[in-house]
C-alpha positions as a LaTeX table, in Angstrom:
\begin{tabular}{lrrr}
\hline
Residue & $x$ (\AA) & $y$ (\AA) & $z$ (\AA) \\
\hline
Met1 & $-22.93$ & 41.71 & $-4.63$ \\
Leu2 & $-22.62$ & 39.65 & $-1.44$ \\
Leu3 & $-25.60$ & 37.53 & $-2.46$ \\
Ala4 & $-24.03$ & 36.86 & $-5.86$ \\
Ile5 & $-20.79$ & 35.69 & $-4.23$ \\
Leu6 & $-22.71$ & 33.43 & $-1.86$ \\
Leu7 & $-24.68$ & 31.88 & $-4.72$ \\
Leu8 & $-21.51$ & 31.34 & $-6.71$ \\
Thr9 & $-19.90$ & 29.61 & $-3.72$ \\
Leu10 & $-22.87$ & 27.32 & $-3.19$ \\
Gln11 & $-22.98$ & 26.41 & $-6.85$ \\
Ser12 & $-19.26$ & 25.66 & $-7.10$ \\
Ala13 & $-18.99$ & 23.61 & $-3.88$ \\
Pro14 & $-20.63$ & 20.44 & $-5.24$ \\
Ala15 & $-18.47$ & 20.61 & $-8.36$ \\
Ala16 & $-15.34$ & 20.94 & $-6.24$ \\
Lys17 & $-16.45$ & 17.99 & $-4.14$ \\
Arg18 & $-17.02$ & 15.91 & $-7.25$ \\
Glu19 & $-13.64$ & 16.92 & $-8.60$ \\
Ala20 & $-11.92$ & 15.87 & $-5.36$ \\
Ser21 & $-13.73$ & 12.52 & $-5.43$ \\
Asn22 & $-12.22$ & 11.81 & $-8.84$ \\
Val23 & $-8.73$ & 11.78 & $-7.36$ \\
Ile24 & $-7.57$ & 8.17 & $-6.89$ \\
Thr25 & $-6.01$ & 7.83 & $-3.45$ \\
Val26 & $-3.49$ & 5.05 & $-2.86$ \\
Leu27 & $-2.31$ & 4.37 & 0.69 \\
Cys28 & 0.99 & 2.46 & 0.88 \\
Leu29 & 1.19 & 1.02 & 4.38 \\
Gly30 & 4.50 & $-0.62$ & 5.10 \\
Asp31 & 7.89 & $-0.71$ & 6.72 \\
Ser32 & 11.34 & 0.47 & 5.59 \\
Leu33 & 10.88 & $-1.06$ & 2.13 \\
Thr34 & 7.95 & 1.29 & 1.56 \\
Ala35 & 9.51 & 4.23 & 3.41 \\
Gly36 & 12.57 & 4.04 & 1.16 \\
Phe37 & 15.12 & 3.55 & 3.94 \\
Gly38 & 18.45 & 5.20 & 3.14 \\
Leu39 & 16.96 & 7.14 & 0.21 \\
Ser40 & 14.93 & 10.27 & $-0.28$ \\
Arg41 & 11.15 & 9.88 & $-0.22$ \\
Ser42 & 11.12 & 10.82 & $-3.90$ \\
Gln43 & 13.10 & 7.64 & $-4.66$ \\
Ser44 & 10.71 & 5.32 & $-2.83$ \\
Tyr45 & 8.36 & 3.09 & $-4.77$ \\
Pro46 & 5.21 & 5.03 & $-3.70$ \\
Ala47 & 6.65 & 8.23 & $-5.21$ \\
Leu48 & 7.55 & 6.32 & $-8.37$ \\
Leu49 & 4.00 & 4.94 & $-8.56$ \\
Ser50 & 2.70 & 8.49 & $-8.37$ \\
Glu51 & 4.92 & 9.43 & $-11.30$ \\
Lys52 & 3.60 & 6.48 & $-13.31$ \\
Met53 & 0.00 & 7.39 & $-12.59$ \\
Arg54 & 0.45 & 11.05 & $-13.44$ \\
Gly55 & 2.32 & 10.05 & $-16.58$ \\
Lys56 & $-0.85$ & 8.31 & $-17.71$ \\
Asp57 & $-2.95$ & 11.36 & $-16.78$ \\
Tyr58 & $-4.58$ & 9.81 & $-13.72$ \\
Arg59 & $-5.49$ & 12.28 & $-10.99$ \\
Cys60 & $-3.94$ & 10.62 & $-7.97$ \\
Asp61 & $-2.69$ & 11.00 & $-4.45$ \\
Val62 & $-0.20$ & 8.33 & $-3.40$ \\
Ile63 & 0.47 & 8.40 & 0.34 \\
Asn64 & 3.71 & 6.90 & 1.62 \\
Ala65 & 2.74 & 5.47 & 5.02 \\
Gly66 & 5.95 & 3.49 & 5.35 \\
Ser67 & 7.77 & 3.51 & 8.68 \\
Ser68 & 11.21 & 1.95 & 9.06 \\
Gly69 & 11.25 & $-1.00$ & 11.45 \\
Asp70 & 7.48 & $-1.24$ & 11.55 \\
Thr71 & 5.61 & $-4.44$ & 12.29 \\
Thr72 & 2.06 & $-5.57$ & 11.56 \\
Gly73 & 1.09 & $-4.56$ & 15.09 \\
Gly74 & 2.74 & $-1.17$ & 14.80 \\
Ala75 & 1.02 & $-0.44$ & 11.50 \\
Leu76 & $-2.33$ & $-1.46$ & 12.97 \\
Arg77 & $-1.85$ & 0.98 & 15.85 \\
Arg78 & $-1.07$ & 3.91 & 13.55 \\
Leu79 & $-3.74$ & 3.16 & 10.94 \\
Ala80 & $-6.67$ & 5.21 & 12.29 \\
Pro81 & $-5.51$ & 8.69 & 11.21 \\
Phe82 & $-5.11$ & 7.54 & 7.61 \\
Leu83 & $-8.70$ & 6.29 & 7.54 \\
Arg84 & $-10.07$ & 9.81 & 8.04 \\
His85 & $-9.42$ & 10.53 & 4.37 \\
Lys86 & $-10.69$ & 8.79 & 1.26 \\
Ile87 & $-8.80$ & 5.61 & 0.39 \\
Asp88 & $-9.40$ & 3.93 & $-2.96$ \\
Ile89 & $-6.52$ & 1.45 & $-2.86$ \\
Leu90 & $-4.61$ & 0.08 & 0.12 \\
Ile91 & $-1.22$ & $-1.56$ & $-0.49$ \\
Ile92 & $-0.07$ & $-3.56$ & 2.53 \\
Glu93 & 3.66 & $-4.35$ & 2.70 \\
Leu94 & 4.29 & $-5.72$ & 6.18 \\
Gly95 & 5.42 & $-8.80$ & 8.05 \\
Ile96 & 9.12 & $-9.24$ & 7.46 \\
Asn97 & 10.11 & $-7.40$ & 10.65 \\
Asp98 & 7.66 & $-9.59$ & 12.59 \\
Ala99 & 9.36 & $-12.66$ & 11.11 \\
Phe100 & 12.79 & $-11.39$ & 12.12 \\
Arg101 & 11.46 & $-11.06$ & 15.67 \\
Gly102 & 9.82 & $-14.49$ & 15.65 \\
Val103 & 6.30 & $-13.09$ & 16.11 \\
Pro104 & 3.79 & $-15.96$ & 15.82 \\
Val105 & 2.31 & $-16.21$ & 12.34 \\
Glu106 & $-1.22$ & $-16.22$ & 13.76 \\
Thr107 & $-0.51$ & $-12.90$ & 15.50 \\
Met108 & 0.69 & $-11.42$ & 12.22 \\
Arg109 & $-2.33$ & $-12.80$ & 10.42 \\
Ala110 & $-4.70$ & $-11.29$ & 12.99 \\
Asn111 & $-3.01$ & $-7.89$ & 12.74 \\
Leu112 & $-3.15$ & $-7.85$ & 8.95 \\
Gln113 & $-6.78$ & $-8.97$ & 9.00 \\
Ser114 & $-7.61$ & $-6.15$ & 11.42 \\
Ile115 & $-5.94$ & $-3.64$ & 9.10 \\
Ile116 & $-8.10$ & $-4.88$ & 6.23 \\
Asp117 & $-11.26$ & $-5.02$ & 8.34 \\
Gln118 & $-10.85$ & $-1.53$ & 9.77 \\
Thr119 & $-10.11$ & $-0.06$ & 6.35 \\
Arg120 & $-13.12$ & $-1.72$ & 4.75 \\
Ala121 & $-15.34$ & $-0.72$ & 7.67 \\
Lys122 & $-14.60$ & 2.93 & 6.81 \\
Trp123 & $-14.24$ & 2.59 & 3.04 \\
Pro124 & $-16.25$ & $-0.49$ & 1.97 \\
Asn125 & $-15.21$ & $-0.43$ & $-1.69$ \\
Val126 & $-11.49$ & $-0.02$ & $-1.09$ \\
Gln127 & $-9.30$ & $-2.24$ & $-3.25$ \\
Ile128 & $-6.67$ & $-4.19$ & $-1.31$ \\
Ile129 & $-3.23$ & $-5.22$ & $-2.59$ \\
Ile130 & $-1.19$ & $-7.55$ & $-0.37$ \\
Ala131 & 2.56 & $-7.67$ & $-0.91$ \\
Gly132 & 3.78 & $-11.18$ & $-0.20$ \\
Met133 & 7.09 & $-11.67$ & 1.55 \\
Gln134 & 9.42 & $-14.63$ & 1.87 \\
Val135 & 12.37 & $-15.60$ & 4.01 \\
Pro136 & 14.93 & $-18.24$ & 3.01 \\
Leu137 & 13.85 & $-21.81$ & 3.63 \\
Phe138 & 15.89 & $-23.61$ & 6.24 \\
Ala139 & 15.21 & $-27.35$ & 6.01 \\
Asn140 & 11.51 & $-26.67$ & 5.38 \\
Asp141 & 11.16 & $-24.88$ & 8.71 \\
Pro142 & 7.43 & $-24.87$ & 9.67 \\
Tyr143 & 7.51 & $-21.22$ & 10.75 \\
Val144 & 9.06 & $-20.09$ & 7.48 \\
Leu145 & 6.57 & $-22.13$ & 5.47 \\
Ala146 & 3.60 & $-20.78$ & 7.44 \\
Phe147 & 4.88 & $-17.22$ & 7.02 \\
Gly148 & 5.10 & $-17.55$ & 3.25 \\
Gln149 & 1.66 & $-19.15$ & 3.01 \\
Met150 & 0.01 & $-16.45$ & 5.13 \\
Phe151 & $-0.02$ & $-13.84$ & 2.36 \\
Pro152 & $-1.83$ & $-15.82$ & $-0.38$ \\
Glu153 & $-4.25$ & $-17.13$ & 2.22 \\
Leu154 & $-5.10$ & $-13.61$ & 3.37 \\
Ala155 & $-5.46$ & $-12.46$ & $-0.23$ \\
Glu156 & $-7.83$ & $-15.30$ & $-1.05$ \\
Lys157 & $-9.92$ & $-14.81$ & 2.09 \\
Asn158 & $-10.31$ & $-11.08$ & 1.51 \\
His159 & $-10.65$ & $-11.14$ & $-2.28$ \\
Ala160 & $-7.51$ & $-9.01$ & $-2.44$ \\
Thr161 & $-4.90$ & $-8.77$ & $-5.17$ \\
Leu162 & $-1.67$ & $-10.56$ & $-4.32$ \\
Ile163 & 1.89 & $-9.68$ & $-5.23$ \\
Pro164 & 3.41 & $-13.16$ & $-4.73$ \\
Phe165 & 6.86 & $-11.83$ & $-3.76$ \\
Phe166 & 7.34 & $-8.12$ & $-3.23$ \\
Leu167 & 11.13 & $-8.31$ & $-3.58$ \\
Glu168 & 11.05 & $-10.34$ & $-6.80$ \\
Gly169 & 14.15 & $-9.55$ & $-8.85$ \\
Val170 & 15.58 & $-7.39$ & $-6.05$ \\
Gly171 & 16.19 & $-9.60$ & $-3.03$ \\
Gly172 & 19.71 & $-10.98$ & $-2.98$ \\
Asp173 & 20.95 & $-8.87$ & $-5.89$ \\
Pro174 & 23.86 & $-6.71$ & $-4.66$ \\
Thr175 & 23.47 & $-4.30$ & $-7.58$ \\
Leu176 & 19.91 & $-3.46$ & $-6.48$ \\
Asn177 & 20.50 & $-3.20$ & $-2.74$ \\
Gln178 & 22.34 & $-0.90$ & $-0.41$ \\
Ala179 & 25.48 & $-1.96$ & 1.42 \\
Asp180 & 23.45 & $-3.75$ & 4.10 \\
Arg181 & 22.19 & $-6.17$ & 1.40 \\
Ile182 & 18.69 & $-5.76$ & 2.88 \\
His183 & 17.29 & $-2.44$ & 1.70 \\
Pro184 & 16.84 & $-1.68$ & $-2.01$ \\
Asn185 & 18.83 & 1.16 & $-3.50$ \\
Ala186 & 17.30 & 3.64 & $-5.93$ \\
Ala187 & 17.50 & 1.16 & $-8.80$ \\
Gly188 & 15.95 & $-1.52$ & $-6.60$ \\
Gln189 & 13.08 & 0.78 & $-5.69$ \\
Arg190 & 12.41 & 1.28 & $-9.39$ \\
Val191 & 12.08 & $-2.49$ & $-9.77$ \\
Leu192 & 9.70 & $-2.60$ & $-6.79$ \\
Ala193 & 7.61 & 0.15 & $-8.37$ \\
Gln194 & 7.35 & $-1.83$ & $-11.59$ \\
Thr195 & 6.39 & $-4.99$ & $-9.68$ \\
Val196 & 3.58 & $-3.14$ & $-7.90$ \\
Trp197 & 2.52 & $-1.30$ & $-11.04$ \\
Arg198 & 1.82 & $-4.58$ & $-12.85$ \\
Val199 & $-1.03$ & $-5.30$ & $-10.43$ \\
Leu200 & $-1.95$ & $-1.71$ & $-9.60$ \\
Glu201 & $-2.49$ & $-0.39$ & $-13.11$ \\
Pro202 & $-5.54$ & $-2.57$ & $-13.95$ \\
Ile203 & $-7.17$ & $-1.53$ & $-10.67$ \\
Val204 & $-6.48$ & 2.15 & $-11.33$ \\
Glu205 & $-7.93$ & 1.85 & $-14.83$ \\
Lys206 & $-11.11$ & 0.34 & $-13.42$ \\
Leu207 & $-11.45$ & 2.96 & $-10.71$ \\
Ala208 & $-10.82$ & 5.80 & $-13.15$ \\
Ala209 & $-13.82$ & 4.61 & $-15.14$ \\
Gly210 & $-16.05$ & 4.36 & $-12.05$ \\
Ser211 & $-16.78$ & 6.20 & $-8.84$ \\
Ala212 & $-14.93$ & 6.71 & $-5.57$ \\
Pro213 & $-15.62$ & 4.36 & $-2.64$ \\
Ala214 & $-18.38$ & 5.27 & $-0.22$ \\
Arg215 & $-17.49$ & 6.31 & 3.29 \\
Val216 & $-19.10$ & 4.90 & 6.40 \\
Asp217 & $-19.28$ & 7.36 & 9.30 \\
\hline
\end{tabular}
């Protein structure tokens, strides 16, 4: 009897491993916009992406790694634990808090590049989505221009998918933001989810038809 149980366990383990590998894991690394500041986690755009994926019968695990007030440097420092688990898609939404602090654009760029490099070192086939950010132009300020250009440049260099402006349709609209006029409300988060879904869905479709990324130990 014991031998039969052992054989059954050994036979089922590879199947379970294959089944787990078919789950598409999306890591959303970001700041308060990803965390869903002022809202419940279920109202944040990562949770809404999970709903969209499950609604289309994709087996998925969407991880909300948003932290309010986070910077590119802060996200880089807390990245390692997330890399211990399979990552198929990494969505990076960072930089605006750096800009508010006047962090040099080259420092931001280096931090974001390190996030990409470390993720790909562990999961070589991970798909990267970079959420572009913008700040209002003040007389063509060089810092503001360099900040806005950083995101498409990083996307091109790393063959990543770019969301040109993460807050498209939300930024500056009082009906889609909380009282602080900075953080999206629940309706605003739904718009963000749709913006991300436009670029995420084709990647998910491709991954669902293929295999999970290899891990490098």
